[in-house]
C-alpha positions as a printed NumPy array, in Angstrom:
array([[ 14.547,  -0.641, -12.214],
       [ 14.432,   1.937, -14.906],
       [ 17.066,   3.094, -16.837],
       [ 16.669,   6.473, -19.079],
       [ 19.875,   7.829, -20.873],
       [ 19.668,  10.919, -22.864],
       [ 22.593,  12.312, -25.002],
       [ 22.403,  15.563, -27.147],
       [ 24.787,  17.886, -28.102],
       [ 23.563,  20.23 , -24.889],
       [ 23.244,  17.492, -22.762],
       [ 24.261,  13.81 , -21.337],
       [ 22.108,  12.431, -18.754],
       [ 21.903,   9.016, -17.078],
       [ 18.836,   8.438, -14.918],
       [ 18.107,   5.272, -12.65 ],
       [ 15.034,   4.743, -10.95 ],
       [ 13.331,   2.226,  -8.877],
       [ 10.761,   2.147,  -5.995],
       [ 12.681,   1.688,  -2.857],
       [ 13.208,   3.634,   0.054],
       [ 13.854,   7.001,  -1.296],
       [ 17.864,   6.861,  -1.422],
       [ 19.575,   9.199,  -3.931],
       [ 22.563,   9.751,  -5.522],
       [ 22.508,  12.834,  -7.529],
       [ 25.273,  14.815,  -9.465],
       [ 24.593,  17.617, -11.761],
       [ 26.96 ,  20.405, -11.046],
       [ 24.199,  22.512,  -9.672],
       [ 23.506,  22.206,  -6.075],
       [ 20.385,  23.579,  -5.311],
       [ 19.054,  21.153,  -8.383],
       [ 20.579,  18.063,  -6.743],
       [ 19.214,  19.103,  -3.381],
       [ 15.519,  19.298,  -5.025],
       [ 15.895,  16.012,  -6.867],
       [ 17.264,  14.123,  -3.367],
       [ 14.327,  15.734,  -2.001],
       [ 11.801,  14.555,  -4.52 ],
       [ 13.544,  10.762,  -4.341],
       [ 13.173,  10.782,  -0.296],
       [  9.937,  12.037,  -0.234],
       [  8.391,   9.799,  -3.307],
       [ 10.271,   7.039,  -1.829],
       [ 11.625,   6.18 ,  -5.449],
       [ 15.311,   5.31 ,  -5.218],
       [ 17.193,   7.864,  -7.947],
       [ 20.486,   7.557,  -9.134],
       [ 21.33 ,  10.251, -11.527],
       [ 24.502,  11.905, -13.167],
       [ 23.943,  14.931, -15.464],
       [ 25.964,  17.43 , -17.824],
       [ 24.886,  20.208, -19.979],
       [ 25.755,  23.484, -21.416],
       [ 23.409,  25.662, -19.778],
       [ 21.305,  25.395, -16.915],
       [ 18.193,  25.541, -18.643],
       [ 18.899,  22.886, -20.881],
       [ 20.161,  20.682, -17.904],
       [ 17.11 ,  21.297, -15.902],
       [ 14.617,  20.536, -18.908],
       [ 16.462,  17.299, -19.995],
       [ 16.688,  15.91 , -16.24 ],
       [ 12.999,  16.273, -15.994],
       [ 12.452,  14.728, -19.228],
       [ 14.333,  11.626, -18.028],
       [ 12.98 ,  11.54 , -14.709],
       [  9.428,  11.79 , -15.913],
       [  9.887,   9.062, -18.525],
       [ 11.502,   6.643, -15.824],
       [  8.719,   7.   , -13.539],
       [  6.049,   6.466, -16.334],
       [  7.945,   3.39 , -17.279],
       [  8.095,   2.13 , -13.732],
       [  4.135,   2.679, -12.658],
       [  2.674,  -0.445, -12.068],
       [ -0.527,  -1.065, -13.792],
       [ -2.498,  -1.015, -10.475],
       [ -1.367,   1.929,  -8.796],
       [ -3.631,   3.986,  -6.9  ],
       [ -2.703,   6.591,  -9.654],
       [ -3.638,   9.812,  -7.578],
       [ -1.93 ,  11.934,  -5.192],
       [ -2.608,  15.178,  -3.247],
       [ -0.39 ,  16.911,  -0.86 ],
       [  0.205,  20.199,   0.665],
       [  3.488,  21.106,   2.083],
       [  4.329,  24.086,   4.589],
       [  7.895,  25.036,   4.786],
       [  8.565,  28.353,   6.632],
       [  6.515,  31.112,   5.086],
       [  5.875,  28.575,   2.113],
       [  2.803,  26.814,   1.714],
       [  2.256,  24.678,  -1.865],
       [ -0.275,  22.147,  -2.778],
       [  0.283,  19.417,  -5.471],
       [ -2.345,  17.414,  -6.951],
       [ -1.261,  14.421,  -9.24 ],
       [ -3.049,  11.927, -11.694],
       [ -0.49 ,   9.355, -13.007],
       [ -3.121,   8.147, -15.557],
       [ -1.087,   8.806, -18.677],
       [ -2.633,  12.367, -19.608],
       [ -0.001,  15.014, -19.185],
       [ -0.778,  18.402, -18.24 ],
       [  0.746,  21.054, -16.063],
       [ -0.534,  24.024, -14.298],
       [  1.545,  26.214, -12.384],
       [  3.338,  28.386, -12.168],
       [  6.121,  28.499,  -9.572],
       [  8.264,  31.525,  -9.158],
       [ 11.48 ,  30.263, -10.622],
       [ 11.01 ,  29.82 , -14.474],
       [ 13.743,  27.031, -14.441],
       [ 11.684,  24.843, -11.742],
       [  8.591,  25.479, -13.349],
       [  9.86 ,  24.246, -16.606],
       [ 11.233,  20.961, -14.692],
       [  7.689,  20.29 , -13.361],
       [  6.29 ,  20.957, -17.068],
       [  8.809,  18.573, -18.908],
       [  8.591,  15.999, -15.703],
       [  4.793,  16.192, -16.095],
       [  4.936,  15.643, -19.947],
       [  7.435,  12.792, -19.591],
       [  5.488,  10.961, -16.887],
       [  2.466,  11.407, -18.403],
       [  1.268,  13.197, -15.432],
       [ -1.56 ,  15.617, -14.905],
       [ -0.004,  17.655, -12.248],
       [ -1.315,  20.756, -10.745],
       [  0.843,  22.83 ,  -8.503],
       [ -0.643,  25.814,  -6.215],
       [  1.47 ,  28.253,  -4.357],
       [ -0.797,  29.095,  -1.547],
       [  1.606,  31.357,   0.393],
       [  5.343,  32.595,   0.76 ],
       [  7.583,  34.923,  -0.659],
       [ 11.248,  32.955,  -0.586],
       [ 11.63 ,  31.181,  -3.661],
       [ 13.894,  28.703,  -2.267],
       [ 11.202,  27.622,   0.215],
       [  8.275,  27.755,  -2.369],
       [ 10.309,  25.738,  -4.965],
       [ 11.484,  23.151,  -2.172],
       [  7.776,  22.865,  -1.115],
       [  7.036,  21.974,  -4.349],
       [  9.265,  19.217,  -5.034],
       [  8.525,  17.67 ,  -1.599],
       [  4.761,  17.928,  -2.096],
       [  5.086,  16.324,  -5.472],
       [  7.062,  13.433,  -4.103],
       [  4.634,  13.112,  -1.199],
       [  1.914,  12.821,  -3.9  ],
       [  3.791,  10.467,  -6.167],
       [  4.431,   8.192,  -3.219],
       [  0.57 ,   8.225,  -2.92 ],
       [ -0.022,   7.456,  -6.353],
       [  2.304,   4.533,  -6.446],
       [  0.56 ,   2.556,  -3.398],
       [ -0.235,  -0.771,  -5.346],
       [ -4.266,  -0.709,  -5.072],
       [ -4.555,  -4.279,  -6.601],
       [ -7.001,  -2.755,  -8.989],
       [ -6.967,  -0.514, -12.061],
       [ -8.19 ,   3.063, -11.382],
       [ -9.95 ,   3.376, -14.505],
       [-13.212,   3.34 , -16.068],
       [-11.29 ,   2.584, -19.567],
       [ -9.58 ,  -0.716, -17.37 ],
       [ -6.13 ,  -0.962, -17.933],
       [ -4.141,   0.872, -20.293],
       [ -1.507,  -0.397, -22.448],
       [  1.475,   1.969, -24.169],
       [  3.686,   0.145, -26.578],
       [  7.035,   2.02 , -27.608],
       [  9.257,  -0.087, -30.005],
       [  6.712,  -3.076, -29.904],
       [  7.441,  -3.603, -26.277],
       [  4.639,  -3.82 , -24.143]])
C-alpha cells in the first residue's frame, strides 16, 4: 500500500492506493469527479481510498491528480509490463489511451474539459507516465471524459501486470527520494 498526503493552503488530500480488486472509497465533494475516480479504480484494479477538500475545483482536481499519480508511481513493480493501450466506446464517445509507465512524464490530449485534461496532465507528471489520450469520436463531454478515465484504468491494469522481466534496454531504473530506494 502507498499512502500520499498533500496539505496546502488550498487543499487537504489523503490517498491510499494498493494493487487489489478495484475497490474504491472516494470523497472529494464533487460527485462527477468522485465517479471518475471510482471508475479509474475499478478499471485499473487498484484499490483507492481518497478523501479530499479544497478551496476551488481547479485546485482540488489538480492536487488529486498529483497524489494519485505519485501513489501509483510508488506502487509500480520493477518488473511491470509497463505499457498499456486501450480504447473504450461509451455511447457516442470513442476514446483511446496509450500509456508507458517507464518514468518519463509526457501528456498529450486534450479532453473537452479543461479541468479533467489538467487532471490527466497532473497524474501523468507525477506517475512518471507517458500518456496519450485521443478522442476519436463523441460530442457529449460526460461520455468522453468517462471513457477516458475507463480507458486509462484498463491501460494501467495492463501496464501493472508483473511480467517477471524489466522492460527497458537500460535495465532496472532506480529512483531514490529522500535517500530511500
